[in-house]
TIROMAR-826806 format. One record per residue (C-alpha): residue number from 0; residue in one letter; x, y, z. Coordinates in nm, 3 decimals. Layout:
BEGIN
+------+------+---------+---------+---------+
! resi ! resn !       u !       v !       w !
+------+------+---------+---------+---------+
!  NUM !    a !       X !       Y !       Z !
...
+------+------+---------+---------+---------+
end
This chain:
BEGIN
+------+------+---------+---------+---------+
! resi ! resn !       u !       v !       w !
+------+------+---------+---------+---------+
!    0 !    m !  -0.233 !   1.414 !   2.452 !
!    1 !    k !   0.095 !   1.547 !   2.678 !
!    2 !    i !   0.355 !   1.267 !   2.745 !
!    3 !    i !   0.571 !   1.230 !   3.076 !
!    4 !    f !   0.917 !   1.210 !   2.990 !
!    5 !    l !   1.071 !   0.937 !   3.134 !
!    6 !    t !   1.422 !   0.784 !   3.094 !
!    7 !    p !   1.379 !   0.598 !   2.756 !
!    8 !    f !   1.366 !   0.231 !   2.856 !
!    9 !    l !   1.178 !   0.266 !   3.179 !
!   10 !    l !   0.945 !   0.353 !   2.900 !
!   11 !    l !   1.009 !   0.002 !   2.761 !
!   12 !    a !   1.057 !  -0.244 !   3.034 !
!   13 !    v !   0.698 !  -0.285 !   3.152 !
!   14 !    g !   0.715 !  -0.704 !   3.168 !
!   15 !    i !   1.101 !  -0.720 !   3.166 !
!   16 !    g !   1.336 !  -0.783 !   3.417 !
!   17 !    f !   1.675 !  -0.682 !   3.275 !
!   18 !    g !   1.992 !  -0.901 !   3.340 !
!   19 !    q !   2.331 !  -0.768 !   3.310 !
!   20 !    e !   2.464 !  -0.689 !   2.974 !
!   21 !    v !   2.742 !  -0.805 !   2.763 !
!   22 !    n !   2.910 !  -0.628 !   2.485 !
!   23 !    i !   2.902 !  -0.811 !   2.126 !
!   24 !    t !   3.022 !  -0.744 !   1.787 !
!   25 !    h !   2.814 !  -0.601 !   1.509 !
!   26 !    q !   2.840 !  -0.931 !   1.319 !
!   27 !    e !   2.720 !  -1.105 !   1.633 !
!   28 !    y !   2.412 !  -0.892 !   1.643 !
!   29 !    r !   2.308 !  -0.905 !   1.271 !
!   30 !    s !   2.343 !  -1.294 !   1.292 !
!   31 !    a !   2.143 !  -1.314 !   1.601 !
!   32 !    l !   1.863 !  -1.105 !   1.446 !
!   33 !    s !   1.893 !  -1.238 !   1.118 !
!   34 !    n !   1.825 !  -1.622 !   1.309 !
!   35 !    g !   1.549 !  -1.470 !   1.487 !
!   36 !    h !   1.384 !  -1.343 !   1.172 !
!   37 !    r !   1.463 !  -1.671 !   0.980 !
!   38 !    n !   1.302 !  -1.883 !   1.301 !
!   39 !    s !   0.978 !  -1.676 !   1.291 !
!   40 !    d !   0.936 !  -1.633 !   0.928 !
!   41 !    k !   0.888 !  -2.070 !   0.941 !
!   42 !    l !   0.549 !  -2.010 !   1.168 !
!   43 !    p !   0.183 !  -1.845 !   1.097 !
!   44 !    r !   0.211 !  -1.557 !   1.304 !
!   45 !    k !   0.105 !  -1.193 !   1.369 !
!   46 !    s !   0.289 !  -0.877 !   1.455 !
!   47 !    t !   0.130 !  -0.568 !   1.554 !
!   48 !    t !   0.324 !  -0.230 !   1.604 !
!   49 !    t !   0.216 !   0.076 !   1.779 !
!   50 !    e !   0.455 !   0.364 !   1.680 !
!   51 !    e !   0.399 !   0.709 !   1.828 !
!   52 !    s !   0.611 !   1.042 !   1.719 !
!   53 !    f !   0.636 !   1.380 !   1.954 !
!   54 !    a !   0.741 !   1.730 !   1.917 !
!   55 !    d !   0.723 !   1.968 !   2.206 !
!   56 !    g !   0.617 !   1.740 !   2.428 !
!   57 !    k !   0.353 !   1.637 !   2.239 !
!   58 !    t !   0.177 !   1.381 !   2.043 !
!   59 !    r !   0.249 !   1.453 !   1.647 !
!   60 !    g !   0.147 !   1.139 !   1.495 !
!   61 !    y !   0.046 !   0.769 !   1.510 !
!   62 !    e !   0.106 !   0.500 !   1.298 !
!   63 !    k !  -0.028 !   0.085 !   1.353 !
!   64 !    h !   0.106 !  -0.183 !   1.126 !
!   65 !    i !  -0.024 !  -0.488 !   1.132 !
!   66 !    t !   0.156 !  -0.798 !   0.956 !
!   67 !    e !   0.022 !  -1.151 !   0.919 !
!   68 !    n !   0.257 !  -1.432 !   0.780 !
!   69 !    l !   0.115 !  -1.757 !   0.635 !
!   70 !    p !   0.457 !  -1.989 !   0.527 !
!   71 !    p !   0.576 !  -2.039 !   0.268 !
!   72 !    d !   0.503 !  -1.778 !   0.071 !
!   73 !    r !   0.145 !  -1.529 !   0.200 !
!   74 !    s !   0.180 !  -1.217 !   0.369 !
!   75 !    r !  -0.067 !  -0.944 !   0.482 !
!   76 !    y !   0.041 !  -0.593 !   0.596 !
!   77 !    i !  -0.193 !  -0.344 !   0.709 !
!   78 !    n !  -0.087 !   0.039 !   0.770 !
!   79 !    e !  -0.270 !   0.307 !   0.940 !
!   80 !    s !  -0.137 !   0.646 !   1.013 !
!   81 !    e !  -0.214 !   0.997 !   1.117 !
!   82 !    f !  -0.020 !   1.310 !   1.095 !
!   83 !    r !  -0.139 !   1.657 !   1.102 !
!   84 !    g !  -0.476 !   1.536 !   1.135 !
!   85 !    k !  -0.451 !   1.336 !   0.761 !
!   86 !    r !  -0.511 !   0.979 !   0.781 !
!   87 !    e !  -0.410 !   0.682 !   0.582 !
!   88 !    v !  -0.472 !   0.364 !   0.540 !
!   89 !    r !  -0.256 !   0.122 !   0.310 !
!   90 !    q !  -0.279 !  -0.265 !   0.276 !
!   91 !    i !  -0.060 !  -0.499 !   0.066 !
!   92 !    i !  -0.075 !  -0.852 !   0.002 !
!   93 !    k !   0.181 !  -1.109 !  -0.122 !
!   94 !    i !   0.159 !  -1.394 !  -0.267 !
!   95 !    g !   0.466 !  -1.573 !  -0.365 !
!   96 !    d !   0.610 !  -1.305 !  -0.611 !
!   97 !    v !   0.301 !  -1.107 !  -0.697 !
!   98 !    s !   0.194 !  -0.829 !  -0.473 !
!   99 !    y !  -0.162 !  -0.671 !  -0.407 !
!  100 !    c !  -0.153 !  -0.297 !  -0.297 !
!  101 !    k !  -0.464 !  -0.078 !  -0.193 !
!  102 !    e !  -0.454 !   0.274 !  -0.066 !
!  103 !    g !  -0.731 !   0.423 !   0.111 !
!  104 !    d !  -1.081 !   0.344 !  -0.026 !
!  105 !    g !  -0.895 !   0.273 !  -0.360 !
!  106 !    k !  -0.934 !  -0.021 !  -0.547 !
!  107 !    w !  -0.678 !  -0.344 !  -0.508 !
!  108 !    e !  -0.424 !  -0.337 !  -0.788 !
!  109 !    e !  -0.175 !  -0.625 !  -0.894 !
!  110 !    t !   0.174 !  -0.358 !  -0.830 !
!  111 !    n !   0.415 !  -0.313 !  -0.572 !
!  112 !    c !   0.339 !  -0.031 !  -0.313 !
!  113 !    d !   0.624 !  -0.104 !  -0.075 !
!  114 !    r !   0.764 !   0.208 !   0.074 !
!  115 !    i !   1.120 !   0.166 !   0.115 !
!  116 !    t !   1.325 !   0.380 !   0.387 !
!  117 !    s !   1.657 !   0.347 !   0.549 !
!  118 !    f !   1.876 !   0.506 !   0.808 !
!  119 !    s !   2.175 !   0.714 !   0.661 !
!  120 !    g !   2.490 !   0.621 !   0.802 !
!  121 !    n !   2.589 !   0.984 !   0.773 !
!  122 !    n !   2.715 !   1.137 !   1.089 !
!  123 !    v !   2.706 !   0.851 !   1.286 !
!  124 !    l !   2.896 !   0.918 !   1.615 !
!  125 !    n !   2.881 !   0.598 !   1.811 !
!  126 !    s !   2.747 !   0.230 !   1.778 !
!  127 !    e !   2.717 !  -0.023 !   2.039 !
!  128 !    w !   2.564 !  -0.406 !   2.048 !
!  129 !    h !   2.492 !  -0.575 !   2.375 !
!  130 !    r !   2.345 !  -0.915 !   2.449 !
!  131 !    s !   2.171 !  -1.035 !   2.826 !
!  132 !    v !   1.939 !  -1.270 !   2.961 !
!  133 !    v !   1.630 !  -1.091 !   3.091 !
!  134 !    h !   1.273 !  -1.263 !   3.232 !
!  135 !    f !   1.012 !  -1.219 !   3.008 !
!  136 !    e !   0.625 !  -1.324 !   3.085 !
!  137 !    t !   0.717 !  -1.669 !   3.294 !
!  138 !    e !   1.043 !  -1.757 !   3.125 !
!  139 !    s !   1.389 !  -1.657 !   3.099 !
!  140 !    v !   1.470 !  -1.534 !   2.723 !
!  141 !    t !   1.765 !  -1.373 !   2.552 !
!  142 !    q !   1.758 !  -0.981 !   2.476 !
!  143 !    f !   1.961 !  -0.803 !   2.202 !
!  144 !    r !   1.999 !  -0.447 !   2.203 !
!  145 !    s !   2.161 !  -0.188 !   1.982 !
!  146 !    k !   2.204 !   0.215 !   2.037 !
!  147 !    i !   2.339 !   0.414 !   1.730 !
!  148 !    t !   2.417 !   0.812 !   1.824 !
!  149 !    y !   2.440 !   1.047 !   1.532 !
!  150 !    a !   2.437 !   1.387 !   1.470 !
!  151 !    v !   2.141 !   1.548 !   1.235 !
!  152 !    p !   2.261 !   1.843 !   0.961 !
!  153 !    r !   2.075 !   2.129 !   1.043 !
!  154 !    s !   1.953 !   2.398 !   0.740 !
!  155 !    g !   1.969 !   2.736 !   0.770 !
!  156 !    v !   2.243 !   2.982 !   0.956 !
!  157 !    s !   2.311 !   2.752 !   1.221 !
!  158 !    k !   2.539 !   2.480 !   1.216 !
!  159 !    q !   2.484 !   2.331 !   1.532 !
!  160 !    m !   2.344 !   1.971 !   1.480 !
!  161 !    p !   2.136 !   1.779 !   1.713 !
!  162 !    v !   2.279 !   1.477 !   1.892 !
!  163 !    l !   1.997 !   1.179 !   1.855 !
!  164 !    f !   2.001 !   0.831 !   1.947 !
!  165 !    i !   1.818 !   0.520 !   1.824 !
!  166 !    e !   1.791 !   0.277 !   2.081 !
!  167 !    h !   1.664 !  -0.085 !   1.945 !
!  168 !    r !   1.562 !  -0.419 !   2.179 !
!  169 !    t !   1.508 !  -0.732 !   2.010 !
!  170 !    t !   1.379 !  -1.059 !   2.275 !
!  171 !    i !   1.401 !  -1.382 !   2.138 !
!  172 !    d !   1.304 !  -1.695 !   2.318 !
!  173 !    k !   1.404 !  -2.031 !   2.393 !
!  174 !    e !   1.296 !  -2.140 !   2.080 !
!  175 !    g !   1.474 !  -1.893 !   1.868 !
!  176 !    k !   1.159 !  -1.704 !   1.795 !
!  177 !    i !   1.134 !  -1.316 !   1.800 !
!  178 !    v !   0.847 !  -1.229 !   2.051 !
!  179 !    l !   0.897 !  -0.845 !   2.148 !
!  180 !    e !   1.101 !  -0.559 !   1.962 !
!  181 !    e !   1.125 !  -0.212 !   2.078 !
!  182 !    s !   1.266 !   0.123 !   1.987 !
!  183 !    v !   1.310 !   0.460 !   2.095 !
!  184 !    t !   1.494 !   0.757 !   1.927 !
!  185 !    g !   1.548 !   1.093 !   2.138 !
!  186 !    v !   1.749 !   1.332 !   2.187 !
!  187 !    v !   2.130 !   1.303 !   2.342 !
!  188 !    g !   2.179 !   1.473 !   2.687 !
!  189 !    s !   1.796 !   1.527 !   2.745 !
!  190 !    d !   1.469 !   1.332 !   2.857 !
!  191 !    e !   1.305 !   1.406 !   2.523 !
!  192 !    i !   1.168 !   1.151 !   2.333 !
!  193 !    l !   1.082 !   1.192 !   1.923 !
!  194 !    r !   0.951 !   0.828 !   1.848 !
!  195 !    r !   0.867 !   0.519 !   2.020 !
!  196 !    s !   0.718 !   0.226 !   1.895 !
!  197 !    t !   0.639 !  -0.150 !   2.015 !
!  198 !    t !   0.600 !  -0.470 !   1.814 !
!  199 !    n !   0.415 !  -0.775 !   1.969 !
!  200 !    f !   0.426 !  -1.115 !   1.799 !
!  201 !    e !   0.153 !  -1.373 !   1.814 !
!  202 !    y !   0.220 !  -1.762 !   1.725 !
!  203 !    g !  -0.001 !  -2.058 !   1.702 !
!  204 !    l !  -0.229 !  -1.915 !   1.476 !
!  205 !    t !  -0.413 !  -2.216 !   1.333 !
!  206 !    d !  -0.733 !  -2.006 !   1.126 !
!  207 !    l !  -0.513 !  -1.769 !   0.940 !
!  208 !    r !  -0.598 !  -1.735 !   0.580 !
!  209 !    i !  -0.451 !  -1.511 !   0.319 !
!  210 !    e !  -0.607 !  -1.478 !  -0.053 !
!  211 !    a !  -0.563 !  -1.305 !  -0.330 !
!  212 !    p !  -0.813 !  -0.978 !  -0.318 !
!  213 !    i !  -0.870 !  -0.979 !  -0.710 !
!  214 !    p !  -0.865 !  -1.268 !  -0.926 !
+------+------+---------+---------+---------+
end
């Protein structure tokens, strides 16, 4: 499937009218997102993330993450991914301090199967954080945006490092809970997008049940 390269956040702006941004500090940004997640964690909710990766203008792979949270201490996570024709499904259920994991068609096991990934701070060229009031669906909300520009070391004889950016938006409603998250990774100086993801949140779930999959 071919994609049409657009200015990155034209791809992310569906349904949102952007207001004037103000610069904020990294601490203000982290505090706002931390409060947003804390408020969201108090409520039964479901979040669905769709993520696509691209190479040479073509879809290289996709991932879908579904997370259900039932306070105070129950959650279910389902990850579906496909890369180079290989499809994987992984499920995790957490109840208190106990974790259950299932890979593909395998059996449920009482074990920790989290996969931890992180972004290395090395080669960061620039970081910025912003806040704005925007229109989302039928109400005014607050949106927080971060952008990190970094150089990626390249192996081999070429010493030229491509410069990439990661831009992330988090939308928080008047009640203080997160209603939308969006991110895009691209190449600085071009319209090429390498990765794009959107996370939608659902609240007010009254029939959510999360039980241990094995005795």
